[in-house]
Backbone as a ProteinNet text record, in pm:
[ID]
protein_1_A
[PRIMARY]
MATKKGEVIIYTDGSSRRNPGPGGWGSIVAYDDGGEKVVELGGGENHTTNNRMELMAAIEALAFVRNLSGVHAVDVRADSSYVINGITKWVAGWARNGWMNSKKEEVLNRDLWEALALVVADLKTSGSKISWRYTAGHSGIPGNERVDTIATMYADKEKPKLFQGRREAYEVDLDNLEVRAGSAKQKKSPEEKARQKMKAYSYVSLVEGKIVKHATWAECEKRVKGVRATKFKKAVSAEDEQSIVREWLG
[TERTIARY]
-6576.2	-6549.2	-6422	-6333.4	-6208.5	-6231.6	-6154.5	-6156.4	-6054.9	-6102.1	-6012.9	-5943.3	-5834.8	-5760	-5852.4	-5857.6	-5941	-6078.1	-6122	-6250.4	-6234.9	-6327.2	-6323.4	-6462.4	-6467.4	-6591.6	-6579.5	-6681.8	-6683.3	-6812.9	-6801.6	-6917	-6900.3	-7010	-7002	-7118	-7093.5	-7201.3	-7161.3	-7262.6	-7240	-7334.1	-7295.9	-7376.6	-7358	-7462.7	-7447.8	-7540.4	-7504.1	-7584.7	-7654.1	-7784.7	-7869.8	-7890.6	-7812.2	-7834	-7888.4	-7812.6	-7666.7	-7612.7	-7491.5	-7421.9	-7293.4	-7230.7	-7109.5	-7140.6	-7051.9	-7077.8	-6954.2	-6977.7	-6867.2	-6903	-6802.1	-6822.3	-6728.3	-6768.8	-6685.2	-6695.9	-6586.6	-6583.4	-6495.6	-6529.3	-6445.4	-6413.1	-6287	-6246.5	-6171.8	-6225.6	-6159.7	-6114.6	-5987.3	-5931.6	-5816.9	-5773.6	-5659.4	-5547.9	-5440.5	-5325.6	-5200.7	-5201.5	-5095	-5119.8	-5244.2	-5287.1	-5413.9	-5504.6	-5631.9	-5611.6	-5659.8	-5639.5	-5769.3	-5774.3	-5886.9	-5831.5	-5893.8	-5858.8	-5987.5	-5988.7	-6100.2	-6060.8	-6154.7	-6133.6	-6240.2	-6209.3	-6308.7	-6261.5	-6357.1	-6324.8	-6447.8	-6430.6	-6543	-6530.2	-6641.9	-6646.7	-6729.9	-6701.2	-6770.7	-6912.9	-6937	-7070.4	-7101.3	-7191.5	-7219.6	-7357.7	-7390.1	-7518.1	-7493.8	-7595.7	-7586.5	-7558.6	-7626.8	-7606.9	-7465	-7408.3	-7270.2	-7173.4	-7199.2	-7112.7	-7128.8	-7250.4	-7271.6	-7191.9	-7194	-7117.8	-6967.7	-6920.8	-6777.5	-6729.3	-6809.9	-6771.1	-6750.7	-6840.1	-6827.7	-6709.1	-6692.1	-6581.3	-6447	-6426.7	-6297.1	-6267.5	-6369.5	-6347.2	-6309.4	-6382	-6351.7	-6219.1	-6184	-6053.7	-5941	-5962.4	-5863.1	-5845.6	-5955.4	-5947.6	-5879.2	-5907.4	-5844.3	-5693.3	-5641.9	-5497.3	-5432.3	-5516.1	-5461.5	-5426.6	-5335.2	-5301.5	-5402.6	-5419.3	-5503.6	-5646.1	-5723.1	-5863.8	-5947.7	-6057.8	-6132.6	-6281.1	-6339.5	-6485	-6526.2	-6586.6	-6611.9	-6758	-6780.8	-6914.9	-6934	-7005.3	-7028.4	-7159.1	-7152.2	-7268.1	-7297.9	-7399.4	-7431.2	-7574.7	-7601	-7737.4	-7804.7	-7749.6	-7804	-7863.3	-7996	-8061.2	-8026.9	-8004	-7965.5	-7837.4	-7738.2	-7611.6	-7628.9	-7693.6	-7707	-7789	-7904.6	-7986.4	-7917.9	-7850.1	-7782.4	-7676.5	-7590.5	-7479.5	-7523.2	-7627.9	-7670	-7781	-7859.6	-7976.2	-7977.6	-7925.7	-7951.9	-7833.1	-7712.1	-7598.7	-7570.7	-7587.9	-7561.7	-7658	-7784.8	-7883.6	-7857.6	-7817.5	-7783.9	-7671.8	-7569.3	-7455.9	-7499	-7583.2	-7630.9	-7714.5	-7786.4	-7876.6	-7814.2	-7681.6	-7613.4	-7630.6	-7643.1	-7657.7	-7783.1	-7890.4	-8023.8	-8107	-8188.5	-8270.6	-8402	-8490.1	-8616.3	-8707.2	-8683.6	-8762.5	-8698.3	-8595.8	-8523	-8453.8	-8412	-8337.3	-8194.6	-8101.5	-7962.8	-7948.5	-7871.8	-7851	-7768.5	-7819.3	-7745	-7621.8	-7517.2	-7393.6	-7326.5	-7337.8	-7279.2	-7131.8	-7058	-6914.2	-6882.1	-6960.3	-6934.3	-6987.2	-7099.9	-7147.8	-7047.1	-6986.7	-6885.2	-6764.2	-6724.9	-6610.6	-6640.4	-6761.4	-6798.8	-6806.3	-6867.3	-6876.7	-6737.8	-6644.3	-6509	-6437.7	-6442.7	-6372.3	-6437.3	-6569.8	-6638.1	-6594	-6586.6	-6543.9	-6399.9	-6313	-6172.8	-6162.6	-6239.9	-6234.8	-6289.2	-6396.5	-6453	-6357.8	-6290	-6193.4	-6079.8	-6042.3	-5934.5	-5981.2	-6111.6	-6164.5	-6235.5	-6236.6	-6303.5	-6454.8	-6524.8	-6670.9	-6717.8	-6823.1	-6875.2	-7021.6	-7057.8	-7198.1	-7237	-7360.6	-7410	-7521.7	-7502.6	-7597.7	-7651.9	-7786.1	-7844.9	-7837.7	-7784.4	-7769.7	-7835.8	-7939.7	-8019.7	-7936.8	-7953.9	-7886.7	-7958.3	-7884.4	-7939.9	-8014.7	-7960.2	-8028.3	-7944.8	-7832.8	-7749.7	-7645.5	-7634.3	-7532	-7397.1	-7303	-7179.5	-7102	-7086.3	-7010.6	-7075.7	-7207.4	-7279.4	-7274.2	-7286	-7280.7	-7145.2	-7038.9	-6905.7	-6886.1	-6926.1	-6907.3	-6998.3	-7113.8	-7200.6	-7129.9	-7062.1	-6988.3	-6878.4	-6803.7	-6695.9	-6752.4	-6858.1	-6917.1	-6970.9	-7039.1	-7098.9	-6992.8	-6884.5	-6778.5	-6716.3	-6693.1	-6638.9	-6738.3	-6868.1	-6970.3	-6971.1	-6939.8	-6935.3	-6797.3	-6711.8	-6576.8	-6488.7	-6516.7	-6429	-6346.5	-6231	-6145.2	-6132.9	-6204.7	-6198.3	-6064.1	-6028.1	-5908.4	-5943.9	-5886.8	-5919.8	-5827.8	-5889.7	-5814.3	-5746.1	-5627.5	-5557	-5466.8	-5499	-5419.1	-5478.1	-5435.9	-5480	-5625.8	-5698.7	-5841	-5863	-5775	-5791.6	-5787.8	-5728.9	-5723	-5837.7	-5922.8	-6033.4	-6153.3	-6209.5	-6315	-6454.6	-6469.9	-6601.3	-6625.5	-6738.7	-6774.6	-6833.6	-6753.1	-6796.7	-6885.2	-6891.2	-6974	-7115.5	-7139.2	-7269.6	-7362.4	-7462.1	-7560.7	-7698.6	-7701.5	-7828.7	-7885.2	-8011.2	-8077.9	-8124.3	-8097.6	-8134.2	-8285.7	-8332.1	-8475.4	-8530.2	-8645	-8707.6	-8661.9	-8571.1	-8523.3	-8623.2	-8593.5	-8686.5	-8707.9	-8613.4	-8625.2	-8712.9	-8744.6	-8830.1	-8974.3	-9050	-9189.4	-9269.1	-9347.6	-9420.4	-9564.7	-9618.4	-9757.1	-9846.5	-9976.8	-10068.5	-10073	-10062.6	-10063.9	-9943.5	-9825.8	-9704.4	-9708.8	-9764	-9776.5	-9868.2	-9978.1	-10070.1	-10002.7	-9921.9	-9851.8	-9755.3	-9688.6	-9591.3	-9656.3	-9784.3	-9853.3	-9905.6	-9903.9	-9956.3	-9857	-9908	-9823.7	-9745	-9619.1	-9533.5	-9566.8	-9574.3	-9584	-9443	-9353.2	-9212.4	-9133.1	-9001.1	-8912.5	-8830.3	-8811.8	-8741.2	-8617.7	-8505.5	-8382	-8319.3	-8250.2	-8177.3	-8033.4	-7941.2	-7798.7	-7720.5	-7644.9	-7562.1	-7642.9	-7762.7	-7846.1	-7924	-7906.3	-7974.5	-8083.8	-8205.4	-8319.5	-8338.4	-8357.3	-8380.1	-8503	-8587.2	-8705	-8675.1	-8712.1	-8679.2	-8806.4	-8805.2	-8921.6	-8927.4	-8810.5	-8805.8	-8722	-8745.7	-8665.8	-8520.9	-8498.7	-8361.8	-8278.6	-8338.7	-8266.6	-8236.4	-8335.4	-8317.2	-8210.7	-8218.9	-8123.7	-7980.9	-7963	-7828.9	-7768.7	-7854.3	-7803.3	-7768.4	-7846.3	-7827.6	-7745.3	-7736.3	-7670.7	-7523.6	-7482.2	-7343	-7304.3	-7400	-7372.5	-7426	-7343.9	-7384.2	-7473.5	-7552.3	-7635.8	-7727.7	-7798.8	-7893.6	-8036.9	-8132.1	-8272.9	-8336.1	-8431.5	-8503.9	-8641.4	-8740	-8876.4	-8961.6	-9056.2	-9151.3	-9263.5	-9297.7	-9412.6	-9526.2	-9648.7	-9761.4	-9852.9	-9819.8	-9896.5	-9813.5	-9859.5	-9788.7	-9791.2	-9904.9	-9915.7	-9822.8	-9813.5	-9725.1	-9579.7	-9544.9	-9409.3	-9374.3	-9466.8	-9444.4	-9431	-9510.5	-9505.4	-9369.8	-9315.7	-9184.8	-9077.1	-9081	-8981.3	-8989.6	-9112.1	-9127.8	-9073.7	-9100.6	-9053.6	-8901.9	-8836.4	-8691.6	-8625.6	-8690.6	-8634.9	-8658	-8744	-8771.1	-8854.3
385.5	243.6	229.6	144.2	125.4	47.8	81.5	7	-106.3	-230.8	-344.9	-370.9	-444.5	-479.5	-547.1	-495.2	-552.4	-489.1	-414.8	-347.4	-210.3	-177.9	-50	13.3	141.2	218.3	321.2	327.1	422.1	502.2	633.9	719.8	781.4	793.7	851.7	947.3	1045.7	1135.3	1204.1	1246	1319.9	1437.7	1537.1	1658.1	1718.1	1781.8	1857.3	1976.8	2078.6	2198.6	2194.5	2212	2216.2	2078.3	1978.9	1836.3	1813.4	1825.3	1833.2	1974.8	1977.4	2101.6	2070.7	2170.9	2145	2048.7	1954	1855.4	1819.9	1750.5	1706	1579.5	1510.8	1390.5	1391.7	1321.1	1313.2	1176.6	1130.3	1001.1	1010.4	928.5	908.4	759.4	727.1	587.9	578.9	498.7	473.5	328.7	306.1	171	156.6	33.6	5.7	-52.8	19.4	-24	-12.7	-90.2	-77	42.8	83.5	201.1	254	303.7	352.6	482.6	483.7	598.9	638.8	762.4	815.2	894.8	876.7	958.4	1009.5	1137.4	1196.4	1208.2	1175.3	1182.2	1271	1333.6	1417.8	1466.5	1512.7	1566	1628.6	1686.9	1753.1	1750.7	1779.5	1788.1	1909.4	1964.2	2084.5	2057.8	1940.6	1909.3	1763.4	1741.2	1604.6	1600.4	1487.3	1472.8	1424.7	1437.8	1391.6	1241.7	1162.8	1017.6	978.6	1047.1	1016.5	1048	1155.4	1190.1	1091.3	1042.1	938.7	813.5	777.1	659.6	681.2	799.6	828.1	817.3	864.8	859.5	715.1	626.2	484.8	419.2	447.9	388	426.2	554.1	600.5	548.9	541.4	490.7	343.4	264.6	121	95.1	178.7	164.8	190	285	311.1	186.8	123	1.2	-111.3	-121.1	-225.3	-213.7	-92.6	-71.6	-98.2	-121	-158	-306.3	-344.1	-485.8	-556.4	-688.4	-767.2	-784.8	-857	-885.1	-795.3	-742.5	-640.3	-672.7	-625.5	-624	-478.4	-446.1	-305.5	-270.8	-167.9	-118.3	13.8	9.2	129.6	193.7	319.3	393.4	505.2	482.7	575.1	623.6	746.8	799	792.8	711.3	698.1	558.8	550.1	422.2	377.9	473.8	444.8	362.5	402.6	329.3	193.9	191.6	66.3	-36.1	3.1	-91.5	-133.7	-38.9	-71	-177.8	-162	-256.1	-388.1	-386.8	-510.9	-585.4	-515.6	-580.2	-577.7	-472.2	-450	-474.7	-448.5	-441.6	-575.8	-686.8	-817.1	-841.7	-809.3	-825.9	-732.5	-610.6	-517.6	-574.2	-627.9	-682.3	-801.4	-888.4	-1004.2	-962.2	-852.5	-806.5	-704.3	-700.2	-608.1	-463.4	-439.1	-304.9	-235.3	-315.3	-263	-285.3	-186.1	-200.5	-271.4	-279.8	-352.2	-288.3	-161	-91.1	-98.9	-182.6	-199	-71	7.8	130.2	113.2	187.1	178.6	229	155.8	192.6	320.7	418.3	542.1	518.5	591.7	588.1	450.8	385.3	251.3	249.9	350.5	351.4	344.9	416.3	416.5	290.2	237.6	110.9	-0.9	-1.1	-103.6	-85.9	39.1	64.3	21.5	50	9.8	-141.6	-206.9	-353.2	-417.7	-357.9	-412.7	-404.2	-288.8	-274.7	-361.6	-377.4	-467.5	-611	-651.4	-787.1	-812.1	-714.4	-728.6	-750.9	-675	-689.6	-825	-869.4	-999.3	-1112.4	-1098.4	-1200.4	-1212.8	-1102.1	-1103.7	-1157.1	-1185	-1237.1	-1134.3	-1009.7	-905.2	-915.5	-865	-862.4	-717.2	-686.4	-549.5	-552	-468.9	-449.4	-307.2	-291.2	-160.7	-118.4	-7.8	39.5	176.1	183.5	312.8	402.4	522.2	619.5	748.8	788.8	903.4	1030.2	1101	1228.6	1340.4	1445.2	1563.2	1524.6	1428.9	1378.3	1395.7	1464.4	1490	1384.9	1281.5	1178.2	1238.8	1247.4	1324.3	1282.7	1152.8	1108.5	1150.3	1135.7	1176.7	1327.5	1402.2	1548.2	1593.3	1524.7	1565.1	1536.9	1418.1	1391.3	1480	1517	1611.6	1746.2	1789.5	1915.9	1910.1	1801.2	1785.3	1789.9	1711.4	1705.1	1840.6	1908	2037.4	2142.7	2141.6	2239.1	2218.4	2094.6	2070.6	2112	2087.4	2128.9	2280.1	2351	2497.2	2550.5	2458.7	2493.4	2549.7	2505.7	2533.4	2408.4	2425.1	2310.3	2291.7	2193.5	2172.3	2114.1	2137.1	2076	1935.3	1836.3	1696.9	1638.6	1571.7	1513.5	1383.8	1364.8	1238	1221.6	1124.1	1108	1006.5	1015.3	920.8	948.7	840.5	857	933.4	919.4	988.7	1140.3	1186.9	1330.6	1380.3	1288.3	1322.3	1365.6	1479.6	1537.8	1484	1408.4	1357	1222.2	1208	1083	986.2	893.4	801.3	689.3	671.1	565.2	612.4	741.3	797.5	787.1	698.2	681.4	726.9	807.9	854.4	964.6	946.5	1044.4	1161.1	1282.5	1403.3	1416	1458	1479.3	1577.1	1543.3	1630.8	1606.1	1510.2	1483.7	1395.7	1372.2	1297.8	1154.8	1099.3	960.2	945.7	1053.8	1045.4	1019.9	946.5	919	1048.3	1073.8	1199	1182	1286.4	1286.9	1299.7	1264.4	1283.2	1428.5	1522.5	1663.9	1701.1	1646.4	1677	1614.9	1493.4	1429.1	1510.1	1560.8	1643	1772.9	1827.9	1952.8	1934.6	1821	1797.1	1798.5	1762.6	1757.2	1893.6	1989.2	2122.5	2201.5	2288	2372.1	2470.8	2488.7	2578.4	2724.5	2803.6	2949	3007.2	2951.5	2990.8	2886	2904.1	2820.6	2913.7	2872.6	2956.6	2882.6	2952.4	2889.6	2974.5	2905.6	2971.7	2922.7	3012.8	2979.8	3084.4	3036.1	3123.7	3239.6	3208	3307	3399.5	3387.4	3474.7	3399.4	3451.5	3390.4	3453	3366.5	3412.5	3340.3	3412.8	3355	3333.9	3217	3180.4	3153.3	3191.3	3167.3	3022.8	2956	2818.3	2731.4	2600.6	2506.2	2508.1	2525.4	2525.6	2634.5	2753.5	2862.3	2826.9	2768.2	2730.7	2622.3	2520.4	2409.6	2458.5	2551.3	2602.5	2668.5	2732.1	2800.9	2703.8	2596.3	2509.5	2385.3	2341	2214.5	2219.4	2123.2	2113.7	2202.5	2280.6	2370.2	2307.2	2304.3	2242	2335.1	2271.2	2343.5	2443.7	2397.5	2483.4	2437	2523.4	2487.4	2532.5	2454	2495.4	2430.4	2501	2450.5	2514.4	2436.8	2488	2560.9	2679	2752	2737.1	2716.6	2693.1	2814.5	2920.1	3044.5	3156.4	3281	3394.2	3383.7	3338.7	3323.1	3213	3105	2994.5	3039.8	3118.7	3171.7	3255.2	3342.1	3425.8	3341.8	3234.1	3145.8	3076.1	3032.2	2966.9	3063.6	3185.4	3286.3	3314.8	3330.9	3358.6	3242.5	3121.1	3003.3	2999.3	3026.8	3019.8	3134.7	3248	3362.6	3351.3	3258.3	3235.9	3345
-2754.4	-2777.8	-2860.9	-2820.6	-2893.1	-3022.6	-3124	-3248.5	-3238.8	-3242.8	-3231.2	-3364.1	-3355.8	-3475.8	-3576.1	-3695.2	-3799.3	-3811.6	-3710.3	-3717.5	-3783.7	-3871	-3941.1	-3936.6	-3903.4	-3907.1	-4019.1	-4102.7	-4213.4	-4209.5	-4228.5	-4252.4	-4390.9	-4466.1	-4600	-4624.5	-4711.3	-4754.1	-4883.5	-4958.9	-5082.1	-5090.7	-5169.8	-5181.5	-5319.7	-5369.7	-5494.4	-5491.2	-5565.3	-5579.1	-5715.2	-5712.6	-5833	-5893.6	-5862.2	-5892.7	-6035.1	-6145.2	-6139.4	-6120.5	-6069.4	-6043.9	-5970.1	-5910.1	-5831.3	-5716.1	-5693.2	-5589.2	-5509.4	-5398.6	-5314.5	-5240.1	-5192.2	-5113.3	-4993.8	-4889.3	-4769.4	-4704.5	-4647.9	-4578.9	-4455	-4356.8	-4238.7	-4231.5	-4208.2	-4188.3	-4055.9	-3963.7	-3834.8	-3832.7	-3797.1	-3804.4	-3705.3	-3685.1	-3598.2	-3683.7	-3694.1	-3773.9	-3687.4	-3578.4	-3480.3	-3391.2	-3381.2	-3306.9	-3370.1	-3288.1	-3341.3	-3418.3	-3540.1	-3627.8	-3695.3	-3740.1	-3816.8	-3934.3	-4049.5	-4165	-4227.5	-4261.6	-4334.4	-4481.2	-4568.1	-4712	-4773.1	-4885.3	-4949.8	-5085.2	-5162.5	-5293.9	-5356.3	-5473.7	-5538.8	-5689.7	-5756.3	-5901.8	-5940.7	-6058.7	-6102.9	-6150.3	-6207	-6260.4	-6230.1	-6135.9	-6092.4	-6029	-5967.1	-5897.8	-5755.9	-5674.6	-5537.3	-5531.7	-5615.1	-5612.6	-5652.2	-5748.4	-5787.3	-5672.9	-5601.5	-5489.7	-5373.1	-5350.8	-5249	-5284.3	-5411.3	-5456.5	-5442.5	-5479.8	-5468.6	-5324.3	-5230.8	-5089.9	-5045.2	-5086.5	-5049.1	-5118.9	-5247.1	-5323.1	-5262.6	-5237.2	-5189.1	-5048	-4964.1	-4828.7	-4831	-4909.9	-4917.4	-4988.7	-5085.3	-5150.9	-5051.3	-4959.6	-4855.5	-4768.8	-4731.7	-4649.3	-4725.8	-4854.3	-4936.9	-4934.4	-4921.3	-4920.7	-4785.1	-4682.7	-4552.4	-4551.6	-4467.2	-4456.6	-4367.6	-4388.1	-4299.9	-4349.4	-4268.5	-4295	-4204.1	-4256.1	-4183.1	-4172	-4064.8	-4048.3	-4061.9	-4174.6	-4210.4	-4186.3	-4107.9	-4076.5	-4148.6	-4263.3	-4342.6	-4297.7	-4258.2	-4209.8	-4308.7	-4391.6	-4500.3	-4486.4	-4531.6	-4527	-4663.3	-4753.3	-4888.1	-4908	-4911.5	-4941.9	-5083.6	-5171.8	-5310.1	-5314.2	-5238.6	-5235.5	-5168.7	-5053.9	-4978.9	-5055.8	-5107.3	-5183.1	-5311.9	-5375.7	-5500.2	-5483.6	-5383.3	-5367.8	-5305.6	-5224.9	-5157.5	-5230.4	-5316.1	-5377.3	-5529.3	-5590.1	-5731.3	-5823.1	-5776.3	-5868.7	-5937.1	-5866	-5928	-6044.1	-6025.1	-6131.8	-6248	-6218.7	-6326.5	-6413.7	-6348.2	-6422.9	-6509.5	-6452.8	-6529	-6649.2	-6635	-6741.1	-6833.7	-6835.7	-6925.6	-6887	-6757.7	-6701	-6751.5	-6755	-6780.8	-6655	-6619.2	-6498.8	-6530.7	-6431.1	-6448.4	-6551.9	-6583.4	-6684	-6822.7	-6834.4	-6959.9	-7003.5	-6903.9	-6928.7	-6879.8	-6940.5	-6897.7	-6754.2	-6675.1	-6535.2	-6527.7	-6452.7	-6434.4	-6347.4	-6375.3	-6295.1	-6300.5	-6414.3	-6427.7	-6392.7	-6435.6	-6410	-6260.7	-6181.5	-6037.3	-5970.2	-6019.1	-5963.8	-5990.2	-6107.7	-6137	-6046.7	-6021.9	-5934.4	-5791.6	-5744.3	-5608.8	-5597.3	-5696.5	-5693.3	-5693.6	-5765.9	-5773.5	-5639.6	-5574.5	-5447	-5339.8	-5345	-5251.2	-5275.9	-5402.9	-5436.2	-5392.3	-5411.1	-5370	-5219.2	-5142.5	-4996.9	-4953.8	-5016.6	-4981.3	-5018.9	-5131.9	-5174.4	-5073.8	-5012.5	-4912.8	-4777.6	-4765.5	-4640.1	-4554	-4598.1	-4521.8	-4536.7	-4436	-4438.7	-4429.5	-4504	-4506.9	-4466.6	-4371.1	-4335.6	-4372.9	-4419.5	-4462.3	-4369	-4300.7	-4201.3	-4243.2	-4258.6	-4290.1	-4167.4	-4185.3	-4078.1	-4122.2	-4052.4	-4096.3	-4107.2	-4218	-4235.1	-4161.6	-4127.5	-4060.2	-3932.4	-3860.4	-3740.6	-3614.4	-3626.4	-3509.4	-3480.7	-3564.7	-3545.5	-3583.7	-3489.3	-3513.4	-3637.6	-3660.5	-3777.3	-3907.1	-3913.8	-4033.9	-4053.3	-3944.1	-3955.1	-4009.5	-3967.6	-4012.8	-4161.8	-4209.4	-4351.9	-4436.6	-4382.6	-4451.2	-4466.9	-4361.6	-4367.6	-4473.4	-4475.4	-4574	-4715.7	-4740.8	-4874.1	-4917	-4826.4	-4858.4	-4888.5	-4811.4	-4836.3	-4974	-5011.6	-5146.1	-5253.5	-5230.2	-5327	-5343.4	-5234.8	-5238	-5276.1	-5324.2	-5370.7	-5259.2	-5138	-5025	-4998.3	-4935.5	-4908.1	-4757.6	-4702.7	-4557.8	-4516.2	-4391.7	-4337	-4291.9	-4358.2	-4332.5	-4225.4	-4130.1	-4018.3	-4060.4	-4008.5	-4023.9	-3902.6	-3818.4	-3698.3	-3602.6	-3477.4	-3375.7	-3338.6	-3315.1	-3285.6	-3155.1	-3060.4	-2932.4	-2948.9	-3060.4	-3085.4	-3173.3	-3216.4	-3306.5	-3224.4	-3256.4	-3174.3	-3205.4	-3312.1	-3351.1	-3284.4	-3216.1	-3148.1	-3249.7	-3296.9	-3401.5	-3349.1	-3218.9	-3160.8	-3130.1	-3137.5	-3103.1	-3223.4	-3213.1	-3319.2	-3274.7	-3169.4	-3116.2	-3205.4	-3243.4	-3328.6	-3243.8	-3290.5	-3218.8	-3207.9	-3091.9	-3070	-3172.2	-3228.8	-3327.1	-3469.1	-3489.5	-3624.5	-3698.7	-3825.1	-3910.4	-3863.8	-3786.1	-3743.4	-3620.1	-3552.7	-3436.8	-3481.6	-3401.4	-3433.6	-3428.8	-3534.2	-3544.8	-3498.4	-3440.2	-3398.4	-3521.6	-3509.3	-3622.4	-3669.6	-3573.9	-3610.4	-3694.5	-3655.9	-3730.5	-3869.3	-3879.9	-4010.5	-4102	-4045.2	-4123.4	-4165.8	-4076.7	-4105.8	-4223.1	-4228.5	-4334.1	-4472.3	-4478.5	-4607.6	-4651.2	-4561.3	-4592.9	-4678.1	-4761.5	-4846.9	-4761.5	-4795.1	-4718.3	-4747.6	-4641.8	-4654.6	-4663.9	-4582.6	-4583.6	-4508.6	-4506.1	-4425.8	-4336.8	-4212.7	-4116.4	-4067.1	-4061.1	-4012.7	-3903.2	-3812.9	-3704.2	-3708	-3737.7	-3745.9	-3667	-3569.3	-3486.3	-3428.7	-3383	-3316.8	-3408.5	-3540.6	-3635.3	-3708	-3704.1	-3770.6	-3908.4	-4007.8	-4145.1	-4199.9	-4273	-4337.2	-4485.4	-4537.3	-4675.2	-4754.1	-4879.9	-4966.1	-5014.3	-5023.6	-5073.9	-4982.3	-4991	-4913.6	-4960.6	-5089.3	-5140.9	-5074.6	-5054.7	-4988.5	-4843.4	-4776.9	-4636.5	-4623.2	-4709.2	-4702.8	-4724.3	-4817.3	-4845.6	-4722.4	-4641.6	-4522.1	-4409.9	-4394.8	-4277.4	-4305	-4431.4	-4461.8	-4424.5	-4342.3	-4302.1	-4186.1	-4133.7	-4021.5	-3894	-3791.6	-3666.4	-3584.6	-3496.3	-3398.8	-3466.6	-3569.6	-3639.2	-3611.1	-3644	-3641	-3771.8	-3822.3	-3940.9	-3938.3	-3993.5	-3986.8	-4095.4	-4146.1	-4243.2	-4170.2	-4219.5	-4168.2	-4268.4	-4217.4	-4307.7	-4319	-4245.8	-4254.1	-4192.3	-4211.2	-4150.7	-3999.2	-3944.2	-3799.4	-3749.1	-3825.5	-3787.2	-3790.5	-3890.4	-3902.1	-3779.5	-3737.3	-3620	-3493.7	-3486.4	-3370.3	-3359.3	-3473.5	-3474.9	-3426.9	-3478.2	-3439.2	-3289.3	-3238.2	-3094.8	-3011.4	-3054.4	-2980.7	-2974.5	-3087.3	-3092.2	-3015.3	-3014.3	-2942.1	-2791.4	-2752.9	-2610.4	-2549.9
[MASK]
++++++++++++++++++++++++++++++++++++++++++++++++++++++++++++++++++++++++++++++++++++++++++++++++++++++++++++++++++++++++++++++++++++++++++++++++++++++++++++++++++++++++++++++++++++++++++++++++++++++++++++++++++++++++++++++++++++++++++++++++++++++++++

C-alpha cells in the first residue's frame, strides 16, 4: 500500500536485559516527503528498563515526524500497552495531580512521559492527528519484528545497520498486520490454556535448525528474541519435551 502525502506509519519497540540493565529501542518511520521514504531509528543505554526504552522509541519517532514539514496523520503501531494507555488515558491526570498516580505515588519515568506528552502536543498543535494501535509483539508482524531486532541488538551492545531510503527498496512489509499462526494473539484451546498454567519443566527453542533446551524462560528468550523464523515452547514434563523435539525434527 502506498503512503500518501501526509500519512505516516510508525512501529516502535523497546528492550532491556535484566530490567533494569542494558537496553535498546527501535523505531520505523514511513512517510511521503516528495517520495515514499523509510527511516529506521534506534539507540541504547547502559542501565535502563524495558518501559523506558518503549517510551524512547515513541518519543524519537514522533520527534522525527515533528521535524517534517506539513500536517500528518500518524499511525503509531506499538506493542506496549504501558505506552498506549499512558499517553491516551493517564498522562493528563498525572500532570493535573502533580505527577502522582492513583496510589498517591510518584509516577515512574516522569521525564519521558513529559517528553512524550510534549511532542504529541506539538504535533496536535500543528494540526496533525495521531492514532495509537496495539500491535502484538512476537507475533510475526514484519514491522514489529524489525523494531524488536533493532531494540534487542542495541540492548546487546551491537550496532545494527539502520535503513534510510526509498520505501520501494525496503524489504520489510509495513502493511502486513497478520498475526502468525500459533502466536499469542490466536485463540487458544481449553487444553492450551490449561497447559499455560502448568509449571514449566523446561523451555525448548529452535533457531537455524538447532534445538536447545533451557532451564529458564530468560535463557530461552535471550536466544530467540529478535531472531526471525524461530520456534519456542514450554515443556511441562520430560515426555512433553521429547514430544516437542520429535515434532520439530519431523
